N, C-alpha and C positions, 0 to 999 in steps of 0.2 A: 507506479508507486513502488518502492522498494521496503520491503520488511526483512530485518535482519534477525536470524534464528537464535542469536544470542545477546540480542539487544539489551543493555540495561539501562539505556537512555529513556527510550519511548516505552513505557510500560503502562498496560500490557501491550505487547508488541503489535497486536492486531490494530492498534489505533494508528500504526503508520499507514494503514490501509482505511483509515477513518471508521474503523469498527469502535464499537462503544462496549465497555464493560461496567455493568453496576455492581459495584462492591458489597452493597446490602443485599441484592438478592443472587448475586452470582452469574445474573443472566447476561450472555453476550447478544448483542445485535449487530449483524453484518451491514456493512455500509448500505446495501440496496434496501435495507429495511428500515433505515434512518429517514427522518423528515429532511436532513440536510441533502440526501440524495433524491427521494420522491419529488421534493418541491423546487430542487434544482438550485439551492441558494447560491451556490458558488460554480455552478456549471459542469459538476461531476456527470449527472445523468445525461447531459447534452453530448459530453465528451465520451461516454460510454456508448450512446447510440449510434455515433459515429465509429465505434470500433477502437477509440484512441484511449481508453483508460485500462492500462495494462498492469496486471498484478504481478510482481516480481517477489521471489524470496533469495536472498544471499546469505551465504555463510558467513558467521562472524558477528562481531560487535557493530555498534551503531557507526554508520559510515565508514566503516573499514572495508572497503571494497577492494577485492583482490583485482590483480592486473587481469587476470584470465575473465572474470566475470564482466570487467569493464570493456574488454575488448569485445566480447560476446555481444553486449549492449549496443556498442558502437556499430560492430558490423551489421547487427540485424536491425536497428532502426535508424542509423545515419549513412551506411553503405561501406562498402570495402575500402 
């Protein structure tokens, strides 16, 4: 999962990683503390247990992936 450090589309940006922010209380809840993860509603917990849930942060705005970042992802997860 990729979070962009200057994202203006996904607000708050932690929701890119399925985090939750309560605007009333100001409380932030990390993915691993939410029911969507704990009850494995969409398979994120299963994926995480298999070491397949990866949290990446990219510079820039929403979906503005630099060529260098894209190359690093491809090389690391798909091969040279």
